C-alpha positions in Angstrom: -6.8 3.7 -27.6 -5.6 0.7 -25.6 -5.1 0.8 -21.8 -1.4 0.8 -20.5 0.1 -2.6 -19.9 2.6 -1.4 -17.5 2.3 1.4 -15.1 4.5 3.1 -12.2 3.8 2.7 -8.7 5.6 4.5 -5.9 5.8 4.3 -2.2 7.5 6.0 0.7 8.5 3.5 3.4 9.4 6.3 5.9 6.3 8.3 5.7 3.5 6.5 3.6 1.8 8.5 1.1 4.1 11.4 1.5 6.2 12.4 -1.4 7.1 16.2 -1.1 9.4 15.9 1.9 13.0 16.5 0.3 14.7 14.6 3.2 12.7 11.3 2.0 13.7 11.8 -1.6 16.3 8.8 -1.4 13.8 6.5 0.3 11.0 6.9 -2.4 10.7 3.6 -4.0 9.4 3.1 -7.6 8.4 0.0 -9.8 7.5 -0.2 -13.2 4.8 -3.3 -13.1 1.8 -4.8 -15.1 -1.3 -3.0 -14.3 -2.8 -6.2 -12.9 0.1 -6.2 -10.4 -0.4 -2.5 -9.5 -3.9 -3.1 -8.6 -3.1 -5.8 -6.5 -0.4 -4.0 -4.7 -2.4 -0.8 -3.9 -5.5 -2.9 -2.9 -3.6 -5.5 -0.7 -2.2 -5.0 2.7 1.3 -3.7 1.5 1.0 -0.4 3.0 1.9 2.7 0.8 1.9 1.7 -2.7 0.1 3.6 -5.1 -0.1 4.4 -8.9 2.2 7.1 -10.1 2.6 8.9 -13.5 5.6 8.7 -15.6 6.0 12.4 -15.2 6.3 12.0 -11.6 8.8 9.3 -12.0 10.9 11.6 -14.5 10.6 14.7 -12.2 11.9 12.5 -9.1 14.9 11.1 -11.4 15.9 14.7 -12.0 15.8 15.7 -8.3 17.7 12.6 -7.3 20.4 13.7 -9.9 20.4 17.2 -8.3 20.6 15.5 -4.8 23.5 13.2 -5.7 25.3 16.2 -7.2 24.8 18.2 -4.0 26.0 15.2 -2.0 29.2 14.9 -4.0 29.9 18.6 -3.7 29.5 18.4 0.2 31.9 15.5 0.4 
């Protein structure tokens, strides 16, 4: 089995390394990058980047969809 060429990285600029707060949901940043770039991102001085699983990204997308629907209902 070959290692992945691309991986997800994530960060929360409001509260670094915290992803469970529903108020921070729209601010979490995601990137799909080469594994070498991901390594550089989370070992450099760029605070907050860490490797994420694809399932975490998909779960976040689902939560964001619900969040946007609730925002539209409230407006």
